[in-house]
C-alpha positions as CSV (number, residue, x, y, z in Angstrom):
1,M,-36.4,-51.6,-16.3
2,K,-36.8,-54.1,-13.5
3,V,-34.8,-54.1,-10.3
4,F,-34.8,-56.6,-7.5
5,L,-33.8,-55.7,-4.2
6,V,-31.4,-58.0,-2.3
7,E,-32.0,-57.3,1.7
8,D,-32.8,-58.8,4.9
9,S,-33.7,-55.6,6.8
10,P,-37.4,-54.7,6.4
11,L,-36.8,-51.3,7.1
12,L,-33.7,-50.9,4.6
13,R,-36.0,-52.6,2.3
14,E,-38.5,-50.3,2.2
15,R,-35.8,-47.9,2.0
16,V,-34.9,-48.4,-1.2
17,Q,-38.1,-49.2,-2.6
18,A,-39.1,-45.7,-1.6
19,I,-35.8,-44.8,-3.9
20,L,-37.3,-47.0,-6.4
21,E,-40.6,-45.5,-6.4
22,S,-39.3,-41.4,-7.1
23,I,-37.5,-42.9,-10.1
24,P,-39.2,-43.0,-14.0
25,G,-38.7,-46.6,-15.6
26,A,-38.0,-48.0,-12.3
27,E,-40.0,-51.1,-11.1
28,A,-39.1,-53.0,-8.2
29,V,-39.9,-56.6,-9.2
30,G,-39.2,-58.8,-6.1
31,H,-37.3,-59.2,-2.9
32,A,-35.0,-61.5,-0.7
33,G,-32.9,-61.6,2.5
34,S,-30.9,-64.7,1.6
35,A,-28.5,-65.5,-1.3
36,Q,-30.2,-68.6,-2.6
37,A,-33.8,-66.8,-2.8
38,A,-32.0,-63.8,-4.0
39,I,-30.5,-65.8,-7.2
40,Q,-34.0,-67.8,-7.8
41,G,-36.0,-64.7,-7.2
42,I,-33.2,-62.9,-9.9
43,A,-33.9,-65.4,-12.5
44,N,-37.4,-65.9,-11.8
45,T,-38.0,-62.3,-12.3
46,H,-35.6,-61.4,-15.4
47,A,-34.3,-58.8,-13.5
48,D,-32.5,-56.0,-15.3
49,V,-31.2,-54.6,-11.9
50,V,-30.0,-55.7,-8.5
51,V,-29.7,-53.8,-5.7
52,L,-27.5,-56.3,-3.0
53,D,-26.5,-56.5,0.3
54,I,-23.4,-58.0,1.2
55,Q,-24.8,-59.4,4.8
56,L,-27.5,-61.8,4.4
57,E,-29.6,-63.8,6.2
58,Q,-27.7,-67.4,4.6
59,G,-24.9,-66.8,2.5
60,N,-23.7,-63.3,1.5
61,G,-23.8,-61.0,-1.8
62,F,-20.8,-61.8,-3.0
63,D,-22.3,-65.5,-3.5
64,V,-25.1,-63.7,-5.6
65,L,-22.4,-61.9,-7.8
66,R,-20.4,-65.3,-8.4
67,A,-23.8,-66.7,-9.2
68,L,-24.7,-63.6,-11.6
69,Q,-21.3,-63.6,-13.2
70,K,-22.4,-67.2,-14.5
71,S,-26.3,-66.8,-14.9
72,A,-27.0,-63.7,-15.5
73,P,-23.5,-61.5,-16.6
74,G,-25.9,-58.5,-17.9
75,V,-28.0,-58.0,-15.0
76,Q,-26.8,-54.5,-13.3
77,T,-25.9,-54.7,-9.6
78,Y,-25.8,-52.1,-7.1
79,V,-24.2,-52.9,-3.5
80,L,-25.6,-51.0,-0.4
81,T,-23.8,-52.4,2.7
82,N,-23.1,-51.5,6.1
83,F,-19.6,-52.7,5.4
84,A,-17.7,-50.5,3.1
85,N,-14.6,-51.2,3.4
86,E,-12.4,-51.1,0.3
87,A,-11.4,-54.5,0.6
88,Y,-15.2,-55.6,0.1
89,R,-15.5,-52.8,-2.6
90,R,-12.6,-54.2,-4.8
91,K,-14.1,-57.7,-4.3
92,A,-17.5,-56.6,-5.4
93,E,-16.1,-55.0,-7.8
94,S,-14.1,-57.6,-9.4
95,L,-17.3,-59.8,-8.9
96,G,-19.2,-57.7,-11.8
97,A,-20.8,-54.9,-9.1
98,R,-21.5,-51.4,-11.2
99,G,-21.6,-49.5,-7.6
100,F,-20.6,-49.8,-4.0
101,F,-22.7,-47.7,-1.5
102,D,-22.1,-47.4,2.1
103,K,-26.1,-47.7,4.1
104,S,-24.7,-45.0,6.2
105,N,-24.2,-42.0,4.1
106,E,-24.7,-43.1,0.7
107,F,-28.4,-43.5,0.3
108,D,-28.5,-40.3,-2.0
109,R,-25.1,-41.7,-4.4
110,L,-27.3,-45.1,-5.0
111,R,-30.2,-42.7,-5.7
112,Q,-28.1,-41.1,-8.6
113,A,-26.4,-44.2,-10.0
114,L,-29.9,-45.5,-10.6
115,V,-31.3,-42.5,-11.9
116,G,-28.4,-42.8,-14.3
117,I,-29.0,-45.7,-15.6
118,F,-33.2,-45.5,-15.8
119,R,-32.7,-42.4,-18.4
120,P,-34.1,-42.6,-21.4
């Protein structure tokens, strides 16, 4: 499955990339740091899965989720953010996010969720 990373921090993008490389069947096909670049990149790469931050260089993850609801409702989206409060979680889930994880302590939970979708 093809995974697109939406993260504006190169360090965190590398960390998520390392997680993806440890999962058989996962292939990172692109990344973006802004909402518009993410929307275009996801469409261009025909990504199956998106790992998405809420705060971006321009726009935010909610903008991306809204666009995906219209243009690619089948894409599985997992939010990984420093803003892991309940209001953001509910909003992300209402916009189609399949998982919502806190960058400060839930990288392992993100990996588990991703492994679950890549099992044959």
